[in-house]
C-alpha positions, 0 to 999 in steps of 0.5 A: 500500499504505501509503495502504492502512495508514493508511486502516485505521489510521484506521479502527481510530481512529476505532473505537475513538473511538467504543468508548470514548464508548459506554463511557463513555455506559454507565458513565453511564446505569448504577448506578455514577453511584448510587455516586459520587453524594455530597453529603455536603460539604453534609451535613456542613457545621459551620455547620449547628449554629452557625445557631441560636446565632448568627442573631437571632431577637428580631426587632431591637428594640432599646433605647430607651437604645441607641446606634443608629441606628433607627427609630421604630414607633408603634403603638396597644395597645389598637387591633388593628389597629395591632398587626395593622400592628405584627406586619407590620411587625417580621417585615418589619423582621427581614428588612430587619436594620433596628434599631428601637423600639417607642412605644405612643401608649396608654400613653406620650408620644412622643418622635421625636428619635431615630428616623433614621425613624418607622412609624406603625400608630395612627390618625392620629387618636390623634396629636391631642397630636402633629400640632406634633412631626411638622410638627417632626420632618419638617421638620427632616429626618425621614422619617415612614411613616403606613401607615393611613388611617382616617376624616377627623375633627380630627387630620386637618385639621390634617395634611392639607397637610402631607401634600400633600393639597390636598382630601378627602372620606371614605372610600370603597372602593378595588380594584384597585391600578395602578402608576405608579413602581417600589414594586414592582419591575419592576411599574411600569404593571402592575396586580393586581385586585379579587380581593384587592387592597383598599382603605378610601381616602381620598377626596384630590385631591393636590398637584401635586407629590406623588410618585405611586406606585399607585393605585385602579382609580377614579383614589384614591391609594393611595401617595404621598410629600411633600417638607415640609421637609428631610424626607419625609412617606409616606403608605398610602391604605388599610387591608390593610397587615397581610396578609403579601403585601401586604410588599412595597408597606411595604419599596418605601415605607421605601425609597423614602422615605427617600434612599438606602436599601439593606436586604438580601435572599436572592437566589434562585430556586427550583422545587420538583416535588412528589410526584416521583420517585413511584409512575406509573400504567400506566393510559390517560388518555384526553387523553394517549394522544389526543395522544401515543399512550402510557399515562400511565408512557410519557407522564411517561418520554417526554414530560413529563420531558425537557420540563422538563429542557429548560425547566431548561435554557433557562429556569436552574431547578434542581428540588428533586424532592421525592419519595414511595414510595407512595400508599396509606393505611397510617398504622401500621406495618409499613410495607413498601418500594415496588415494583421499579417504583417504585425502577428509577423513583426510579433513572432521575428521580433519576438524572437529577435529580441530573445536572442538579445538582438536588436530592432531598429527601422528600416523605413515605413515602405522601401521608399528612401527619404530622398528628393532626387530624380534622378536616384530615384529614376535609378533605383526604380524609387519614387522622389518624396514630394515633401519632408513633411509627407517623410516625418509622418511616414516615420511617425506611422512605422514607429508607432507600427513598431510600438504596438507590437513593441508597446516597451521597447524603442527603437534607436537604430536607423540603417536608410533603404538601399543606403539611401537618405538624404540630408532633409532626410537624415534632419526630418528622421531626427526632429520626428524620432528624438531617440534616433541615436545610429544612423547605419549606412555605409563606409565604402565611396560610391561612384554614382555619388547616391550613398549615404557615405559615412564615417565612425563620428558623432555628428553635430545632433548627437547622433552616431553615424556608424556604416556598414562595409561589407554584405551578402551571404558569402564570401567576394575576392572585395568584400574580404578586402574591404574586411581585412582592411577595415580590422587593422584600421577601425577593428570592425567588423560590419555586414549586412544582408536581405532574406530575399537576397536567396531569390535574386540570381545576382546576389544569390551566386544561383544558389540553392539555399541550402548551398548558400547557407553553407557558404555563409557558414564559411565564412562566418567560420572564416571570421571566425578563426581570423578575428576570434578575439572580435565581440558580438555586439548588435548596433544600438550597445556598439553606438553607446560604446563607439560614441564612448570612444571617440569622444575619448582621448589619449597620450601615449609615452614609449621608451625602450622597455614599457608601453605607457598609456593615458585615456581621458574621457574612460568610461568603457572597456577600451581595445587597442593594437600594440605592434611589437617584436618584443616579447611582452613583460609585466603587465598595469592594468590591461590584459595582452592578447596575442592576435598575429605575428607581432601583433598584440589587441590589448584591453583596459577597464581605466585611465592608464595603463603600461605595457613592458617589452622585453 
């Protein structure tokens, strides 16, 4: 009898546990989760308002009489190529938080004695009067970076041996780039193709003791350094460092030229899903139906999204999904509410995005970029907005749409459709949406001048400008090139894709989803294996952290056996790249992790830290 009673009691306990689990699961899946979700802490952070007051917007251009240690940037204001190089270098120095002064050979005499390093955007051939001064500067311990090589003339005959050149001939085309050493982090042994890596280079024979970092396809050296006396010459044997996509080469050259050089990075890995959650058609796509026996709506619900969640867990991703309410061409108020199925998609997918640690931002009420140029609209088959008032009304409708689904959640990130956003649209966005904290469009140059091209910075209205770098479900050579340069210069992976990429042959590579997902995993695995140290983040959290970093200032101090850094306005964990061939010794208030040959990730939560070198 006692055994029977005990048995019944165990059964009841098991049944109660099952029932309790079912209730908890149902609550988690119910709309109660929508009421619990709350991101007000990050929305209301007081620091957002102070970023615009604290951020350095002057590119760290120093006064020549300043006692602050600085680099000297030698330009030729009469040479457009020199100015293009200077503009690119100025942004590089802003991110590196490296103070510098300009010296213009077209209007003034060069004075190198106070320069901790010299970066030259002017042609070597205009420096004839200063060759002896340059030689003396480097021999006595200076660091000199010649950022371009032009057709050889009489000046190079005076300096070429100091540059490490034994013989030279003439300028020739130099396609591709092959990395022999870690000029770009994680790229030793990698090659990039001729479609986008092209230089006009001097055909040279170099001394045996010259350090060659990269060469072209034909073997013509592109980047090398030569020790001269107590200092060093760094040479870029080409003419393409004006390109934004090549900034990692500049950072790599500077950080390898100067011994034990340290510079800040953001250390962020961001993944955006554009047009999601959004209306999903229930029509039949023959390829999808043949492979999965589902219409598009069921495929995205049952196959695509579970695969994306699986990838996020396996490869440490946090999705920032940017939503759309409707797909239509209407750009004149009033704007109708989305149909019930669209709201259901938003709630269903949005809930899982937030539960997985992701973020929901805004892509737009519809997929019409906030701009009024007819040439832009025609090129992309869009409709131009007639008034900025209608832009604002549509933005408010989108905000209300999200609020109806997630009453306690406030979106703060915006991604413009097709990365297009006019100045008028940008202004009306902030007026209509005071909680807007982040705008993420694109980083790379747009030759059509249609896209909203950005730098990482704090805008005048306090919004963080935070561009995306790469896109798609699979690697392309140019995308990995952008990523490699971005990781070396900024420590940022910022990637985006669209759910419907797989439906377009030019974006899917004519692959079925099973094949495309395999390519997606290969890409993620490559990122993870090349940069395992990078932190996964969402747009909102990353922007807050970037704002702190952008508005902080650093002071470096180096001697033969120690690197010291002081951070003014240090508020969050900050990250640095240290390039050094010495062994790491005692650490004070920081952590150091080796991430490549002679390359270290430095992490600190302190205003001051130091690294002993042996």
